[in-house]
C-alpha positions, -999 to +999 in steps of 0.1 A: +277+481+717+262+458+694+262+428+717+228+414+702+221+377+700+204+363+670+186+331+674+191+302+649+159+294+630+138+264+642+147+230+624+129+223+595+106+192+595+125+167+572+106+135+580+103+114+551+069+104+537+063+065+540+059+048+503+022+041+492+028+006+493+035+002+529+008+025+538-018+007+514-006-027+513-019-042+547-054-029+540-052-042+505-042-077+515-076-075+536-096-060+509-086-089+485-096-114+508-129-093+511-133-093+472-127-129+473-154-137+496-177-116+478-171-130+446-178-165+458-210-151+474-219-137+442-214-171+423-233-192+448-262-168+449-264-169+408-262-206+411-287-211+437-311-183+420-310-161+452-291-131+444-304-108+470-285-129+497-253-117+483-260-083+485-246-077+522-215-095+513-209-074+480-217-042+499-192-051+527-164-060+503-170-029+480-167-008+512-134-023+523-122-018+490-131+020+486-119+026+520-085+009+513-079+032+483-095+063+500-085+066+536-047+063+531-049+090+501-067+112+522-043+108+553-011+116+529-029+146+514-037+159+551-002+153+563+013+169+534-009+199+537+000+202+575+035+199+568+033+227+541+012+250+565+039+245+594+067+253+569+050+284+560+044+295+594+081+288+602+092+308+572+069+340+579+077+340+618+111+339+613+113+365+583+095+387+608+120+380+638+148+390+612+134+420+602+129+431+638+166+422+643+176+442+613+156+473+626+173+471+662+207+469+644+201+502+624+189+517+656+219+507+673+242+520+644+222+553+644+226+557+679+264+551+678+267+576+648+250+603+668+269+597+700+303+602+681+291+632+663+282+646+695+312+638+714+337+648+687+325+684+675+339+701+647+364+731+649+337+753+637+314+739+665+342+743+690+348+781+680+310+786+685+311+772+720+339+795+730+322+825+714+289+818+729+306+808+765+292+773+765+302+751+794+306+719+772+337+729+752+355+702+772+337+678+794+363+649+795+378+635+825+410+611+826+386+580+835+365+583+802+375+564+772+376+595+751+401+615+771+426+635+752+410+621+718+411+645+690+389+647+659+412+643+628+384+642+601+354+623+589+351+588+575+334+553+580+342+531+611+330+493+618+302+494+643+311+487+681+303+453+693+296+420+677+265+401+671+262+366+690+247+339+666+257+303+658+279+296+627+266+273+601+257+238+611+261+208+589+228+195+573+216+173+547+195+197+532+197+237+525+178+259+547+168+292+533+162+306+567+197+298+580+211+315+549+190+347+556+203+347+592+241+341+583+235+369+556+221+394+583+248+384+607+278+384+582+272+414+563+291+448+572+280+470+598+295+504+593+292+537+609+290+562+580+303+599+578+315+598+614+343+615+631+379+596+628+397+603+660+431+598+674+439+592+710+469+614+725+463+594+757+468+558+743+493+565+713+527+580+709+524+601+678+544+622+654+535+646+626+552+647+594+544+668+563+547+703+548+554+730+575+527+752+563+501+724+564+514+711+597+510+744+615+475+748+601+465+713+612+481+715+647+462+749+654+433+730+645 
């Protein structure tokens, strides 16, 4: 039976980025103080005629301003890149997982179709078994599910069993992976061109119709 668990996708990282002003603000405050100090140092150096004495203070002030603008920007870009990398990995791995499960489902469907065709032979196959004196013309006992089950024709049947998966959960944002998982789980699983049978053991039946057709049908 198709009693197969399907895992839900891992949660998507929805952590909101901190506004730039909150990231740069504290450092900018210190940088402004450093710029003020540098400005006064340059003014005093020009007034005293000793410009070289202001160089260390100016370099320090410039470095603080540059660091204030550069490091938060680099950090934000790195964080964004890491988030994109993790999301791409999450999608790639889960799509690979769903494809593996889709293949498993196809294998189960193919196996069920094979078993139904083998267990419910056509009239011609039954005749051949009689003519060739095969022992497998009738191998069913009262304890088996298909005891006194007769083949009526060929058609489509739903697959035996159900997938085990979590229903759609509430989220503030749509997740394409959850949509793909539900699409796989909810799409019809059908056994095609397989024998349609009737159990004479479980059902009370009657046959109506044209007499000649009924004779031919019941003989079959």
